[in-house]
VOPA-796717 format. One record per residue: residue in three letters; residue number from 1; x, y, z of N, C-alpha, C in turn. Coordinates in steps of 0.001 Angstrom, whole numbers, always signed. Atoms other than C-alpha are relative to their C-alpha. Example, Ala and Ser with C-alpha at 12.3 -4.5 7.8 and 13.67 -1.06 7.14 Angstrom:
! residues 2
[site "ALA"; 1; [+890; -1190; +0]; [+12300; -4500; +7800]; [+900; +1200; +0]]
[site "SER"; 2; [-820; -1190; -60]; [+13670; -1060; +7140]; [-770; +1090; +730]]
! end
This chain:
! residues 244
[site "UNK"; 1; [-585; +1159; -682]; [-23168; +30028; +20612]; [+1516; +39; -176]]
[site "UNK"; 2; [-1466; -8; +30]; [-19491; +29903; +21504]; [+547; -1357; +439]]
[site "UNK"; 3; [-643; +1291; -241]; [-17278; +26817; +21490]; [+1433; +235; +453]]
[site "UNK"; 4; [-1388; -59; -469]; [-14074; +26484; +23518]; [+514; -1429; +147]]
[site "UNK"; 5; [-618; +1311; -212]; [-11981; +23327; +23062]; [+847; +27; +1275]]
[site "UNK"; 6; [-801; +104; -1229]; [-10706; +22444; +26529]; [+1232; -855; -238]]
[site "UNK"; 7; [-1114; +834; +423]; [-8463; +19839; +24933]; [-218; -401; -1440]]
[site "UNK"; 8; [+107; +388; +1415]; [-7711; +18771; +21367]; [+780; -1276; -302]]
[site "UNK"; 9; [-860; +1154; +209]; [-5462; +15742; +21879]; [-710; -1327; +167]]
[site "UNK"; 10; [+531; +1347; -185]; [-5923; +12000; +22074]; [+379; -520; +1381]]
[site "UNK"; 11; [-226; +578; -1325]; [-5579; +9624; +25017]; [+1468; -47; +391]]
[site "UNK"; 12; [-1423; +180; -277]; [-1782; +9482; +24710]; [+809; +1285; -157]]
[site "UNK"; 13; [-682; -1247; +324]; [-960; +13127; +24091]; [+882; +504; +1135]]
[site "UNK"; 14; [-881; -726; -911]; [+1996; +14832; +25774]; [-102; +1509; -214]]
[site "UNK"; 15; [+54; -1417; +378]; [+1123; +18165; +24142]; [-1293; +677; +432]]
[site "UNK"; 16; [+1310; -603; -216]; [-2577; +18705; +24745]; [-814; -815; +1006]]
[site "UNK"; 17; [+988; +720; -799]; [-5390; +17819; +27089]; [-880; -852; -920]]
[site "UNK"; 18; [+903; +861; +767]; [-7865; +15153; +26002]; [-1145; +824; -592]]
[site "UNK"; 19; [+1026; -752; +715]; [-10477; +16319; +23531]; [-1293; +104; +806]]
[site "UNK"; 20; [+1229; -318; -729]; [-13436; +17959; +25263]; [-309; +1467; -261]]
[site "UNK"; 21; [+446; -1334; +403]; [-15417; +21175; +24929]; [-847; +660; +1078]]
[site "UNK"; 22; [+973; -834; -695]; [-17142; +23995; +26755]; [-809; +729; -1058]]
[site "UNK"; 23; [+890; -668; +950]; [-20152; +25440; +24937]; [-882; +960; +779]]
[site "UNK"; 24; [+728; -1047; -710]; [-21798; +28697; +25977]; [-1009; +658; -931]]
[site "UNK"; 25; [+1013; -732; +754]; [-25018; +30312; +24806]; [-1028; +565; +966]]
[site "UNK"; 26; [+1059; -648; -778]; [-27489; +32762; +26337]; [+259; -111; +1503]]
[site "UNK"; 27; [-359; +38; -1410]; [-25621; +32740; +29643]; [+107; -1384; +604]]
[site "UNK"; 28; [-76; +1381; -485]; [-25707; +28942; +29948]; [+1279; -656; -509]]
[site "UNK"; 29; [-1259; +678; +318]; [-22681; +26637; +29900]; [-158; -1498; +176]]
[site "UNK"; 30; [-73; +1454; -106]; [-22386; +22926; +29167]; [+1390; -452; -413]]
[site "UNK"; 31; [-1227; +641; +451]; [-19413; +20627; +28718]; [-360; -1202; -856]]
[site "UNK"; 32; [+80; +1270; +715]; [-19035; +17879; +26160]; [+1226; -800; +392]]
[site "UNK"; 33; [-997; +877; -610]; [-17066; +15130; +27887]; [+700; +685; +1176]]
[site "UNK"; 34; [-490; -500; -1286]; [-15234; +15478; +31170]; [+1245; -771; +430]]
[site "UNK"; 35; [-1243; +656; -430]; [-11617; +14313; +31384]; [+585; +671; +1236]]
[site "UNK"; 36; [-763; -565; -1113]; [-9384; +14867; +34387]; [+1233; +712; -565]]
[site "UNK"; 37; [+536; -747; -1155]; [-8273; +17477; +35520]; [-921; +1125; -473]]
[site "UNK"; 38; [+945; -878; +675]; [-11432; +19258; +34419]; [+32; +1423; +541]]
[site "UNK"; 39; [-10; -1378; -513]; [-11233; +22264; +36769]; [+1262; +742; -449]]
[site "UNK"; 40; [-1231; -632; +488]; [-7627; +22956; +35775]; [-138; +339; -1483]]
[site "UNK"; 41; [+229; -253; +1418]; [-8592; +22647; +32122]; [-890; +1221; -195]]
[site "UNK"; 42; [+896; -1149; +94]; [-11424; +25120; +32634]; [+720; +1293; +376]]
[site "UNK"; 43; [-726; -1209; -408]; [-9153; +27569; +34451]; [+932; +473; -1107]]
[site "UNK"; 44; [-930; -388; +1060]; [-6548; +27510; +31701]; [-746; +527; -1230]]
[site "UNK"; 45; [+798; -486; +1130]; [-9213; +27884; +29001]; [-635; +1350; +320]]
[site "UNK"; 46; [+541; -1295; -422]; [-10748; +30742; +30996]; [+1027; +1103; -207]]
[site "UNK"; 47; [-1062; -994; +148]; [-7420; +32551; +31004]; [+312; +277; -1468]]
[site "UNK"; 48; [-300; -163; +1425]; [-6907; +31966; +27272]; [-1139; +673; -754]]
[site "UNK"; 49; [+1158; -461; +774]; [-10432; +32671; +26030]; [-616; +1284; +527]]
[site "UNK"; 50; [+649; -1147; -617]; [-11486; +35377; +28461]; [-1440; -259; +403]]
[site "UNK"; 51; [+1361; +351; -386]; [-14782; +33549; +29051]; [-27; -530; +1428]]
[site "UNK"; 52; [+152; +416; -1395]; [-16102; +32736; +32516]; [-280; -1503; +61]]
[site "UNK"; 53; [+128; +1457; +43]; [-15469; +28989; +32364]; [+352; -574; +1362]]
[site "UNK"; 54; [-176; +575; -1329]; [-15976; +27527; +35830]; [-974; -1155; +166]]
[site "UNK"; 55; [+865; +1157; -195]; [-17403; +24196; +36945]; [-1291; +392; +715]]
[site "UNK"; 56; [+1197; -472; -698]; [-19830; +26105; +39170]; [-1103; +421; -970]]
[site "UNK"; 57; [+977; -480; +986]; [-21532; +27422; +36011]; [-547; -1108; -893]]
[site "UNK"; 58; [+359; +1063; +946]; [-21839; +24088; +34213]; [-1360; -588; +359]]
[site "UNK"; 59; [+1335; +546; -254]; [-25464; +23015; +33886]; [-87; -1483; -318]]
[site "UNK"; 60; [-38; +1439; +283]; [-24581; +19575; +32479]; [+1285; -346; -733]]
[site "UNK"; 61; [-1018; +613; +851]; [-21820; +17392; +31114]; [-722; -914; -977]]
[site "UNK"; 62; [+552; +877; +1029]; [-22881; +15832; +27828]; [+1086; -1018; -332]]
[site "UNK"; 63; [-1024; +1041; +68]; [-21022; +12526; +27755]; [-154; -822; -1271]]
[site "UNK"; 64; [+66; +773; +1243]; [-20167; +10850; +24452]; [+308; -1473; +205]]
[site "UNK"; 65; [-318; +1397; -291]; [-18612; +7662; +25861]; [+891; -77; +1235]]
[site "UNK"; 66; [-640; +215; -1292]; [-16802; +6134; +28827]; [+1499; -230; -49]]
[site "UNK"; 67; [-1461; +100; -13]; [-13196; +5909; +27654]; [+581; +1088; +893]]
[site "UNK"; 68; [-524; -884; -1042]; [-10996; +7543; +30275]; [+385; +1375; -510]]
[site "UNK"; 69; [-388; -1324; +499]; [-9755; +10336; +28019]; [-1199; +914; -227]]
[site "UNK"; 70; [+1214; -809; +115]; [-13365; +11521; +27843]; [-828; +16; +1281]]
[site "UNK"; 71; [+874; +139; -1171]; [-14795; +10484; +31217]; [+734; -57; +1328]]
[site "UNK"; 72; [-750; +165; -1254]; [-11984; +10377; +33811]; [-255; +1105; +1010]]
[site "UNK"; 73; [+298; -1087; -927]; [-13125; +13689; +35325]; [-1363; -90; +645]]
[site "UNK"; 74; [+1338; +109; -570]; [-16610; +12452; +36222]; [+24; -137; +1515]]
[site "UNK"; 75; [-75; +135; -1457]; [-15546; +11432; +39733]; [+211; +1363; +649]]
[site "UNK"; 76; [-254; -1324; -546]; [-14136; +14885; +40410]; [-1190; +932; -166]]
[site "UNK"; 77; [+1205; -797; +247]; [-17199; +16531; +38860]; [-1086; -350; +1013]]
[site "UNK"; 78; [+1004; +432; -961]; [-19461; +14446; +41075]; [+323; +418; +1418]]
[site "UNK"; 79; [-396; -384; -1352]; [-17496; +15058; +44258]; [-52; +1511; +194]]
[site "UNK"; 80; [+23; -1458; -125]; [-17107; +18796; +43592]; [-1438; +498; +124]]
[site "UNK"; 81; [+1406; -395; -75]; [-20838; +19131; +42992]; [-597; -386; +1348]]
[site "UNK"; 82; [+562; +503; -1255]; [-21651; +17050; +46089]; [+495; +799; +1203]]
[site "UNK"; 83; [-579; -624; -1193]; [-19262; +18636; +48583]; [+70; +1524; -92]]
[site "UNK"; 84; [-219; -1451; +112]; [-18532; +22135; +47251]; [-1265; +761; -378]]
[site "UNK"; 85; [+1178; -707; +488]; [-21806; +22997; +45537]; [-1291; -458; +657]]
[site "UNK"; 86; [+1187; +489; -697]; [-24248; +20900; +47558]; [-1142; -374; -925]]
[site "UNK"; 87; [+1038; +405; +941]; [-26098; +19602; +44520]; [+499; -1177; -822]]
[site "UNK"; 88; [-383; +1109; +859]; [-26120; +16719; +42078]; [+613; +514; -1298]]
[site "UNK"; 89; [-629; -302; +1285]; [-23929; +16780; +38991]; [-870; -580; -1107]]
[site "UNK"; 90; [+869; +462; +1084]; [-26036; +16569; +35851]; [+848; -553; -1144]]
[site "UNK"; 91; [-685; +651; +1120]; [-24853; +14169; +33142]; [-1040; -385; -1040]]
[site "UNK"; 92; [+884; +347; +1109]; [-26619; +13954; +29794]; [+715; -1020; -873]]
[site "UNK"; 93; [-618; +1066; +788]; [-25911; +10721; +27936]; [-1069; -972; -459]]
[site "UNK"; 94; [+878; +1071; +450]; [-27602; +8048; +25906]; [+56; -1136; +1020]]
[site "UNK"; 95; [-9; +1093; -981]; [-28652; +5129; +28175]; [+1068; -1052; -258]]
[site "UNK"; 96; [-1048; +979; +297]; [-26240; +2796; +26362]; [+1374; +508; +399]]
[site "UNK"; 97; [-1282; -590; -390]; [-23373; +5209; +27077]; [+170; -22; +1508]]
[site "UNK"; 98; [-97; -168; -1448]; [-24165; +5689; +30766]; [-163; -1317; +756]]
[site "UNK"; 99; [+407; +1239; -669]; [-25155; +2073; +31505]; [+1039; -535; +975]]
[site "UNK"; 100; [-1034; +572; -856]; [-21807; +1011; +32976]; [+812; +1069; +721]]
[site "UNK"; 101; [-768; -1089; -612]; [-20709; +4392; +34321]; [+239; -231; +1483]]
[site "UNK"; 102; [-169; +213; -1436]; [-21276; +3393; +37938]; [+771; -1284; +275]]
[site "UNK"; 103; [-631; +1284; -339]; [-20441; -309; +38191]; [+1349; -180; -683]]
[site "UNK"; 104; [-1228; +227; +742]; [-17718; -241; +35548]; [+1010; +1117; +58]]
[site "UNK"; 105; [-895; -1158; +65]; [-16174; +3157; +36187]; [+122; +746; +1331]]
[site "UNK"; 106; [-25; -943; -1119]; [-17150; +5246; +39223]; [-74; -636; +1379]]
[site "UNK"; 107; [+285; +561; -1319]; [-18136; +2884; +42028]; [+1254; -240; +831]]
[site "UNK"; 108; [-1218; +314; -761]; [-14573; +1917; +42991]; [+473; +1173; +841]]
[site "UNK"; 109; [-452; -1167; -743]; [-13871; +5472; +44110]; [-1090; +778; +692]]
[site "UNK"; 110; [+1087; -839; -497]; [-17329; +6712; +45081]; [-1080; -752; +770]]
[site "UNK"; 111; [+1131; +742; -549]; [-19435; +3885; +46512]; [-103; +43; +1519]]
[site "UNK"; 112; [+85; -150; -1457]; [-18642; +4663; +50173]; [+527; +1365; +409]]
[site "UNK"; 113; [-453; -1254; -586]; [-18345; +7885; +52159]; [+111; -160; +1508]]
[site "UNK"; 114; [-181; +6; -1451]; [-16963; +8213; +55677]; [-864; +1103; +612]]
[site "UNK"; 115; [+837; -963; -712]; [-19488; +9913; +57978]; [+228; -151; +1500]]
[site "UNK"; 116; [-149; +56; -1461]; [-19711; +10581; +61723]; [-521; -1312; +563]]
[site "UNK"; 117; [+581; +1259; -474]; [-21751; +7403; +62086]; [+575; -1219; -712]]
[site "UNK"; 118; [-635; +1112; +690]; [-19486; +5270; +59891]; [-114; +124; -1506]]
[site "UNK"; 119; [+34; -16; +1456]; [-19277; +4334; +56240]; [-1437; -23; -511]]
[site "UNK"; 120; [+1319; -65; +620]; [-22301; +5225; +54153]; [+100; -516; -1425]]
[site "UNK"; 121; [+46; +508; +1367]; [-23112; +3264; +51006]; [-617; +1054; -913]]
[site "UNK"; 122; [+452; -1013; +949]; [-23543; +5552; +48003]; [-301; -644; -1350]]
[site "UNK"; 123; [+379; +464; +1331]; [-25097; +5093; +44583]; [+187; +1130; -1009]]
[site "UNK"; 124; [-109; -1003; +1063]; [-24916; +6882; +41243]; [-947; +1164; +249]]
[site "UNK"; 125; [+1016; -1040; -161]; [-28118; +8761; +42015]; [+251; +906; +1198]]
[site "UNK"; 126; [-340; -883; -1120]; [-26644; +10164; +45233]; [+869; +1171; -451]]
[site "UNK"; 127; [-910; -1037; +500]; [-24134; +12179; +43212]; [-479; +658; -1294]]
[site "UNK"; 128; [+249; -430; +1373]; [-25548; +12497; +39715]; [-1490; +0; -334]]
[site "UNK"; 129; [+1308; -1; +650]; [-28704; +13397; +37847]; [+218; -345; -1467]]
[site "UNK"; 130; [-176; +426; +1390]; [-28964; +11572; +34528]; [-1103; +572; -874]]
[site "UNK"; 131; [+923; -443; +1041]; [-30596; +13261; +31548]; [+211; -918; -1200]]
[site "UNK"; 132; [-140; +1005; +1057]; [-31274; +10604; +28916]; [-73; +643; -1381]]
[site "UNK"; 133; [+45; -377; +1403]; [-30328; +11472; +25346]; [-671; -1110; -798]]
[site "UNK"; 134; [+819; +930; +774]; [-32354; +9788; +22616]; [+302; +208; -1483]]
[site "UNK"; 135; [-309; -115; +1428]; [-31501; +9018; +18997]; [-1226; +348; -839]]
[site "UNK"; 136; [+1227; -247; +762]; [-35146; +9608; +17999]; [-616; +1369; +260]]
[site "UNK"; 137; [+615; -1292; -307]; [-35813; +13038; +19497]; [+1036; +976; +545]]
[site "UNK"; 138; [-836; -1059; -553]; [-34306; +16338; +20590]; [-198; +59; +1509]]
[site "UNK"; 139; [+46; -179; -1453]; [-33456; +16744; +24286]; [+523; +1395; +317]]
[site "UNK"; 140; [-366; -1380; -321]; [-33318; +20266; +25710]; [+635; +100; +1376]]
[site "UNK"; 141; [-637; -359; -1264]; [-30948; +21468; +28422]; [+209; +1508; -48]]
[site "UNK"; 142; [-47; -1448; +109]; [-31530; +25166; +28981]; [-224; +408; -1447]]
[site "UNK"; 143; [+176; -436; +1387]; [-31081; +26887; +25596]; [+513; -994; -1036]]
[site "UNK"; 144; [-635; +955; +914]; [-29322; +23852; +24106]; [-973; -1118; -389]]
[site "UNK"; 145; [+787; +1114; +522]; [-31236; +21415; +21902]; [+974; -1036; -548]]
[site "UNK"; 146; [-1042; +994; +249]; [-29278; +18175; +21651]; [-587; -1233; -681]]
[site "UNK"; 147; [+306; +1249; +683]; [-29535; +15295; +19188]; [+1231; -901; +59]]
[site "UNK"; 148; [-1144; +918; -19]; [-27369; +12173; +19210]; [-196; -1115; -1017]]
[site "UNK"; 149; [-18; +1103; +970]; [-26425; +9366; +16845]; [+1188; -887; +337]]
[site "UNK"; 150; [-1079; +921; -316]; [-24335; +6257; +17437]; [+1135; +64; -1004]]
[site "UNK"; 151; [-1176; +51; +870]; [-20806; +6001; +16050]; [+591; -1409; +25]]
[site "UNK"; 152; [-719; +1275; +11]; [-18495; +3092; +15225]; [+1224; +140; +898]]
[site "UNK"; 153; [-1101; -102; -955]; [-16240; +2724; +18267]; [-14; -1238; +896]]
[site "UNK"; 154; [-143; +1203; -821]; [-15080; +138; +20810]; [-1107; -133; +1041]]
[site "UNK"; 155; [+1039; -23; -1033]; [-17672; +1138; +23430]; [-1143; +876; -501]]
[site "UNK"; 156; [+1108; -845; +459]; [-21119; +2737; +23057]; [+374; +1481; +8]]
[site "UNK"; 157; [-437; -1384; +204]; [-20475; +6250; +21722]; [-1030; +725; -850]]
[site "UNK"; 158; [+941; -775; +801]; [-22691; +9014; +20398]; [+631; +1289; -506]]
[site "UNK"; 159; [-253; -1321; +563]; [-21998; +11883; +18050]; [-1147; +911; +410]]
[site "UNK"; 160; [+982; -969; -480]; [-23920; +15073; +18791]; [-259; +1072; -1046]]
[site "UNK"; 161; [+331; -1269; +640]; [-25750; +17891; +17087]; [-635; +878; +1065]]
[site "UNK"; 162; [+450; -905; -1050]; [-26287; +20864; +19371]; [-406; +1317; -638]]
[site "UNK"; 163; [+509; -1263; +540]; [-28416; +23886; +18493]; [-295; +960; +1145]]
[site "UNK"; 164; [+300; -1062; -965]; [-28588; +27159; +20425]; [+258; +1339; -668]]
[site "UNK"; 165; [-217; -1334; +537]; [-28872; +30837; +19601]; [-103; +87; -1505]]
[site "UNK"; 166; [+182; -26; +1444]; [-29962; +30077; +16053]; [+1126; -620; -806]]
[site "UNK"; 167; [-1127; +645; +672]; [-26755; +28162; +15232]; [+70; -1461; +432]]
[site "UNK"; 168; [-97; +1420; -322]; [-25905; +24468; +15186]; [+1432; -489; -149]]
[site "UNK"; 169; [-1349; +553; -91]; [-22778; +22485; +15988]; [-78; -1514; -78]]
[site "UNK"; 170; [-86; +1450; +82]; [-21954; +18918; +14963]; [+1325; -487; +545]]
[site "UNK"; 171; [-1200; +561; -627]; [-19474; +16881; +17019]; [+34; -1499; -273]]
[site "UNK"; 172; [-50; +1407; +415]; [-18332; +13509; +15699]; [+174; -966; +1153]]
[site "UNK"; 173; [-488; +902; -1052]; [-17080; +12095; +19019]; [+1009; -973; -615]]
[site "UNK"; 174; [-962; +977; +517]; [-14758; +9092; +18586]; [-705; -936; -977]]
[site "UNK"; 175; [+650; +815; +1020]; [-15521; +7160; +15419]; [+989; -377; -1093]]
[site "UNK"; 176; [-684; +284; +1259]; [-14107; +5389; +12425]; [-682; +805; -1107]]
[site "UNK"; 177; [+568; -779; +1104]; [-14768; +6985; +9037]; [-1366; -555; -376]]
[site "UNK"; 178; [+1382; +414; +230]; [-18511; +6887; +8420]; [-699; +1075; -833]]
[site "UNK"; 179; [+627; -1016; +856]; [-19950; +8771; +5420]; [-1418; +366; +428]]
[site "UNK"; 180; [+1364; -310; -437]; [-23502; +8477; +6799]; [+12; +913; +1222]]
[site "UNK"; 181; [-126; -885; -1156]; [-22430; +10039; +10088]; [+412; +1402; -443]]
[site "UNK"; 182; [-453; -1308; +481]; [-20630; +12829; +8235]; [-1147; +752; -669]]
[site "UNK"; 183; [+1158; -647; +618]; [-23779; +13530; +6201]; [-953; +540; +1059]]
[site "UNK"; 184; [+850; -452; -1118]; [-25734; +13780; +9471]; [+607; +1231; +664]]
[site "UNK"; 185; [-679; -1137; -619]; [-23153; +16127; +10986]; [-7; +1220; -911]]
[site "UNK"; 186; [-130; -1093; +964]; [-22975; +18211; +7800]; [-1212; +913; -36]]
[site "UNK"; 187; [+1168; -873; -83]; [-26447; +19603; +8482]; [+230; +1159; +968]]
[site "UNK"; 188; [-317; -1056; -964]; [-24838; +21742; +11213]; [+793; +1121; -668]]
[site "UNK"; 189; [-758; -1141; +516]; [-23272; +25166; +10686]; [+1503; -214; +123]]
[site "UNK"; 190; [-1418; +299; -232]; [-19934; +23978; +12093]; [+120; -1462; +388]]
[site "UNK"; 191; [-212; +1423; -274]; [-18660; +20385; +12153]; [+1386; -182; +600]]
[site "UNK"; 192; [-1273; +327; -641]; [-15938; +19248; +14556]; [+176; -1511; -73]]
[site "UNK"; 193; [-190; +1436; +233]; [-14522; +15863; +13570]; [+1350; -444; +538]]
[site "UNK"; 194; [-1250; +589; -485]; [-11903; +13646; +15132]; [+816; -554; -1149]]
[site "UNK"; 195; [-866; +735; +920]; [-8914; +12251; +13293]; [+1133; -619; +798]]
[site "UNK"; 196; [-1073; +679; -716]; [-6410; +9696; +14515]; [+300; -1318; -699]]
[site "UNK"; 197; [-462; +1264; +562]; [-4799; +6326; +13889]; [-909; -1140; +428]]
[site "UNK"; 198; [+721; +1195; -422]; [-6154; +2802; +14240]; [-1451; +34; -429]]
[site "UNK"; 199; [+1427; +64; +326]; [-9944; +2535; +14437]; [-660; +1371; -14]]
[site "UNK"; 200; [+546; -1354; +109]; [-10360; +6313; +14381]; [-114; +386; -1482]]
[site "UNK"; 201; [+205; -455; +1373]; [-10923; +8424; +11253]; [+1307; +474; -614]]
[site "UNK"; 202; [-1235; -453; +643]; [-7942; +8750; +8895]; [-154; +1425; -543]]
[site "UNK"; 203; [+15; -1361; +547]; [-7076; +12315; +7972]; [-257; -16; -1505]]
[site "UNK"; 204; [+122; +52; +1458]; [-6866; +11297; +4312]; [-1459; -123; -445]]
[site "UNK"; 205; [+1417; +142; +353]; [-10553; +10328; +4305]; [-736; +1329; +119]]
[site "UNK"; 206; [+631; -1308; -179]; [-11586; +13730; +5629]; [+521; +1005; -1021]]
[site "UNK"; 207; [-601; -933; +959]; [-9169; +15593; +3346]; [-561; -178; -1400]]
[site "UNK"; 208; [+565; +270; +1320]; [-10882; +13984; +347]; [-1462; +418; -116]]
[site "UNK"; 209; [+1393; -435; +34]; [-14320; +15355; +1265]; [-154; +1250; -864]]
[site "UNK"; 210; [+306; -1185; +795]; [-16019; +18079; -751]; [+536; +1263; +674]]
[site "UNK"; 211; [-631; -1209; -531]; [-14356; +21475; -342]; [-951; +828; +853]]
[site "UNK"; 212; [+966; -788; -771]; [-17549; +23146; +902]; [-185; -570; +1398]]
[site "UNK"; 213; [+113; +623; -1315]; [-17835; +20634; +3731]; [+1273; +205; +804]]
[site "UNK"; 214; [-1265; -209; -707]; [-14150; +20888; +4604]; [+125; +1432; +512]]
[site "UNK"; 215; [-97; -1402; -404]; [-14528; +24668; +4812]; [-695; +270; +1328]]
[site "UNK"; 216; [+688; -200; -1280]; [-16918; +24334; +7753]; [+312; -1118; +1001]]
[site "UNK"; 217; [-434; +1076; -886]; [-15130; +21379; +9355]; [+1259; +418; +745]]
[site "UNK"; 218; [-1193; -224; -804]; [-12561; +21575; +12159]; [+427; -1346; +596]]
[site "UNK"; 219; [-530; +1276; -475]; [-10308; +18784; +13435]; [+417; +66; +1463]]
[site "UNK"; 220; [-457; +184; -1382]; [-9610; +17529; +16964]; [+431; -1451; +176]]
[site "UNK"; 221; [-332; +1379; -386]; [-8373; +14378; +18725]; [+1155; -557; -834]]
[site "UNK"; 222; [-1121; +433; +835]; [-5246; +14278; +16582]; [+1173; -442; +872]]
[site "UNK"; 223; [-1190; +422; -746]; [-2017; +12539; +17680]; [+1035; +1113; +29]]
[site "UNK"; 224; [-1048; -1017; -117]; [+1009; +14569; +18745]; [+811; +140; -1283]]
[site "UNK"; 225; [-798; -10; +1231]; [+2705; +13646; +15462]; [-725; +633; -1184]]
[site "UNK"; 226; [+785; -538; +1110]; [-68; +15178; +13336]; [+558; +1353; -442]]
[site "UNK"; 227; [-553; -1236; +556]; [+1217; +17941; +11040]; [-1125; +1021; -169]]
[site "UNK"; 228; [+1090; -971; +23]; [-1165; +20795; +11839]; [+118; +940; -1196]]
[site "UNK"; 229; [-208; -977; +1068]; [+375; +23142; +9278]; [-323; -566; -1376]]
[site "UNK"; 230; [+227; +617; +1304]; [-37; +20647; +6442]; [-1459; -381; -233]]
[site "UNK"; 231; [+1394; +416; +122]; [-3720; +19947; +7112]; [-782; +972; -879]]
[site "UNK"; 232; [+853; -869; +814]; [-6180; +21242; +4523]; [-1367; +212; +646]]
[site "UNK"; 233; [+1166; -283; -839]; [-8835; +21285; +7258]; [+521; +679; +1260]]
[site "UNK"; 234; [-476; -749; -1165]; [-8450; +23806; +10077]; [-72; -851; +1264]]
[site "UNK"; 235; [-47; +713; -1275]; [-7437; +22300; +13423]; [-346; +968; +1129]]
[site "UNK"; 236; [+373; -860; -1117]; [-8994; +23690; +16587]; [+1181; +208; +935]]
[site "UNK"; 237; [-1034; -346; -961]; [-6754; +25414; +19119]; [-547; -133; +1418]]
[site "UNK"; 238; [+393; +191; -1391]; [-6955; +24410; +22770]; [-128; +1350; +706]]
[site "UNK"; 239; [+210; -1199; -790]; [-8439; +27185; +24903]; [-517; +1207; -752]]
[site "UNK"; 240; [+478; -1138; +799]; [-9504; +29461; +22040]; [-1524; -29; -105]]
[site "UNK"; 241; [+1451; -96; +158]; [-13109; +30694; +21827]; [-356; +184; -1468]]
[site "UNK"; 242; [+472; -70; +1385]; [-14905; +30165; +18508]; [-1493; +330; -15]]
[site "UNK"; 243; [+1416; -243; +251]; [-18217; +31653; +17382]; [-489; -1047; -997]]
[site "UNK"; 244; [+535; +1044; +884]; [-20300; +28876; +15852]; [-818; +654; -1117]]
! end
């Protein structure tokens, strides 16, 4: 399983794209979160990593929550799939995460299409296929086995554990510091955890974790002011391919 951070920054970054990931295993490709401009992000990561990262190959976007820095590319993903690929865009998300995706996020730009016979009313299901994630069971998408767990955040948000190719990856998503969540993530071979200001996870809390856990942890979602060189936990590089 290979992980490529498409972005490593926060919602306000001038240096990096918003935190999101491409994950590849056994010829299959999924994304975790989908900020705008997702196709440009994939192209740049393709050039950096050497991997064939194209939206045409994506079998699903696994959505952690609806904040714009993680979900602003859903409209483009839906339209590209509808018009260019002639199929529905698959979105895997917990029902609480996806509940307001249409009425609260996408409908303003997608609820009507101009046709030869006039405006056509559109719904979420006209563009998207929803795969429901569940906190009580594993959900499979191709070779990927996905588990989710709620985090502490402003809107419904899920952390993820993803297994494929005999390896496992833990992704914190956006969260405040939560030792129980970290223990859940720590069962994975590689843990990617956010760090930021405010209601996010303070770097100092992660830096105080056991050395063995820090050795398999990587940081993302940091502010532009974060001192990468001073961190005692490795920070992921945007566009670089990592073997999990």
